[in-house]
N, C-alpha and C positions, 0 to 999 in steps of 0.2 A: 248648126252645132259645130263647135270646134273639134276637129278630128283628133288633134293632139291631146286635148283634155279628155276626150272620150277614151282614147287608148290608154292614157295614164290611169284613169279611173278603173277601167277593166283590169289593168295590170295590178293595181292595188288590191282590188277585190279578190283576184286570183291568189295573190300573196297572202291575204288575210285567211282565205279558206285553207290554203296549204299549211300555213303556220298553225291554224287551229287544229287541223288533223294531226300534224306532227307532234305539237306540244301536248295536245289532249290525249294522245296515245302513249305518251312517255310513261304514265303511271301503270298502265297494264304491262308494258315492257319490263318495268322494274319488278312487277309482281312475278312475271315469268322467270326473270333472272334469279329471283330469290328462291325459286323451287329447287335450285342446285347450289347457288353460291350464297355466301354470307353477305350482310349489308355492306361490309367493308370491301369485299371483293367486287360487288356490283359497282360501288362508287368509284373504286380505283380503276377498274378496267374501263368503265365509261369514260373517264378522263383520258386514259391512254388511247382509246379509240378516237375520241374527238380531237385530241392534240395531234395524233398521227395523220389524220386526214388533212389538217390545215398546215402541215409542215411546209408545203410548197409556198404558202403565203407568209409564214412566220420567219423561217430561216433566212431568206434573203434580206430581211429588214433588221435582223438582229444586230448587225455591226453598226448600224446607224444610230443606235440608242446610247444615251448617256447613262451613267451609273444611277442617277436619280430616277430616270425613266424605268430602268430595269427593276429597281426596288418597288416603284409604284405599280408596275405591271404584275409583279409577284403578289403584292397585296390584293390587287383587283382580281387576280386569278384565284386566290384563296377565298375571298369573300363572294365573288360572283359565280364560281364554278366548283372549286375543290370541296369546300365545307358543305354546301348544299347537296352535292352529289352523294355524300355520306349520310346526311340527315334524312333525306327522303326514303331511302331503303330501310333505315332503322325504323322510321315511322310506320312504314308499310308492313312491318312484321306484326303490327297490332291494329292497323287501320286499313280499311278497304281502299283499293286504288281510286274508286270514285270519290270518296270523302276526302282523300288526300288531294285530288285535283281541285276540289271545291275550296279547300283551305288555302291552297296556293294562290287563289284569286285575291287574297288579302294583301298581297305585295304592294299595290298602289297606295293603300291606306297607310301601310307602314312607311312608305316613302314620305308621305305627308307628316306622319307623327315623328319620325326620326329627324326630319328636316326642322320641325318646330322645336324639338328638344335639344338638338346638338349642332344644327347648322344655321341657326338664326333666320329661318324662313317662317312665314306667318301661317297660322292655321285658322281657317275661316269657320264660321258657324256651321256652314254646310258640311265641311270636312268633319267637324265634331259629331254632327248628327249621324253621318255615315259610319263613323267609327263605332258609335254606340250600337247602331242597328246590326252591324257586322259582328260585333263582339257578342251580342245576344244570340246571333245565329250560331256562332262558334260554341257557345255554352250549350245550346240545344244539341248540336251535333256530337259533342263529346260526353254528354250525360244521358242521352237517350239510349234505352236498353232495347235489344231486339225482342224481348218478351213483352214490351210495352211499358210505358211509364218512364220515369227518369231516376237515375242514380242521384245520390247526394253529391255535393261538391267534393266531399272527401273521397269519393269513389270515381272521380273524373278520369277519363282516359288520358293519362299524361303524355302518351305518344303523340298527341296533337301538338304538343309543345315543340316537338322536333320540326314539324312543318312550319310552325310560327317562327322558330329560330332561323330556318332557312329563308323565310320571307324577310326577316330582319336583316340577315346578311345581304340579300338582294338590295334592300333599301339603302343600307349604308354604302354598298358598292356604287349605286347610281349617284349618290351625292359625292362620293370620293372621285369618281370619274369626272364629274362636272367640275370639281374643284382643282384637280391635279393634271388633267389632260386637255390641253388647248391646241396642241400642234398635231398629235396623232389622229389619224382617221379611225372611225369606229371599227372597221374591219381589222385594222392593225392592232387595236386594243384587244379585240376578241381573240385573234389568232395567236398573238405573242403572249398574252396572259395565260393561255392554255399551254403554250410551250414552256413557260416559266414553272408551271406546276407539274409538268410531265415527269421530271426526275423523282419527285416525291411520290407520285402515283406508282411509278415503276418499282421503286425501292420497297414501298409498302406491299404492293401486290405480290412480288416474288420473294420478298424477304420476311414479311410479317403475316402471311396468310397461307392457307392450304390450296391456293388456286392451282398450282402446277400439279399437285397430287390429285385433285378432283378432275382436272382435265385428262389425266392418265387413267383414272379408275372409274369415274362415275359414268353410267351408261347414257345419261341425258345431258352430259356436260356440253357437248358440241351444239346441241339445240339451244340450250340456255345461253351459251356464248354468242350464238347468232342473234338472239334477242337483245343482249346487252351491247353487242357491236352496232346493231341498228339504232339502239338508244343513243350511243355516243356519237356515231358518225352522222346520223340524220337528226336525232332529237336534240343534239347539242351543237355540233359543228355546222351542219348545213342550215339548221334553223337560225343560228346566229348570223350567218351570211345573208339569208333571206330577210331577216328582221332588219338588218342594217340597210338593205336596199329599200325596204318599205318605209323606214324612218326618213330616208333621204327623199323619197318621192311623194310621201303623203304627210298629212298634218299629224301632230302629236295626238290629237283626239282620235283620229282614225286608227292610228297605231295602237292606241290603248284599248280599242274594241276587242282585241284578242284576249284581254283579261276576262271578258264576259263570255266568250265563246269556248274557251278551253274547258271549263267545267262541264259543258254540255257533252262534249266528246268523251271526257273522262267518265261521266256517268253512264253514257251509252255503252262504253266498253265494259264497265263494271257490271251492268245489268245483264249484258250478253254473256258475261263470264259467270253468271249465277250469284252475284253479290246481292244481298238482301237490303233494300232500302224501304223503310216503312214510312208512315205518314209523318212521324216526328222528324225523320231525317229530311224529308222534303221541305218541311217548315224551316228547318235550319239552313238548308241549301238556299232557299228563297231569300232568307234574311241576309245571308252573307253576300249574295249577288246584289240584292237591293242596296245594302249598305255600301258596297263598292261603287255602285252606280251613283247613289246620292252624293257620296264623298268626292266623286271625280267628274261629275257631269258639268258641261259648260254652263 
């Protein structure tokens, strides 16, 4: 057996497990942050924490950028980090953390769909079947009632649309990066794009919210801040670095496996936290994961 291959394989599997635990735990951390802070405060502080941790990587490279690169990095920071950081907490005010984690798994299918609609990429029959299956799963998840049975479409939980909007942002960002960034390394894109949105996050956090007041008066503020700090520094910044390492060392197919493993951890945290998942929810979850698998399998 080739020792190097074996070591690389072990390294990739370790990275996959670590990323699954980190990203799968993000939704319960958002839930904990929302016990004290508003969705906007959670999203803004998450970005501040993430960008601050990566300052040693982003600041030294800033002077080497052209004006066009700065503009493009600001766009990718908004699409890939800033906007989704606000959408997920808003969604979790009305959705459980476990269901939010499952809906997040739709991102690869939206990459395919947005590519076909706006970036002249092809969509295969397999992609189409996967989209239909996943869409049916989403309908089950957002219309199933805890009392049993289903609501009508007019009573659909619209907060699922915030998660879907975040997935759309991610999908457009991936195509944007592929089209606009040919010289910058992945870690440079990740760290500098976070630096670009840092001023907006700071201005909103301290100028447009009650964050400072809550930190001074709320008895549980520091505990909640710890959860959101962990979310930003580990769930965003560290995870981006680790994912870039895995992309470099593993195949795209292997890297995509994290899409299927994240919901498992999100569901486990949700159940441990007392969230109720009934039979209809499990049918919806299975359909979403099956649809993503069908649409993206080799």
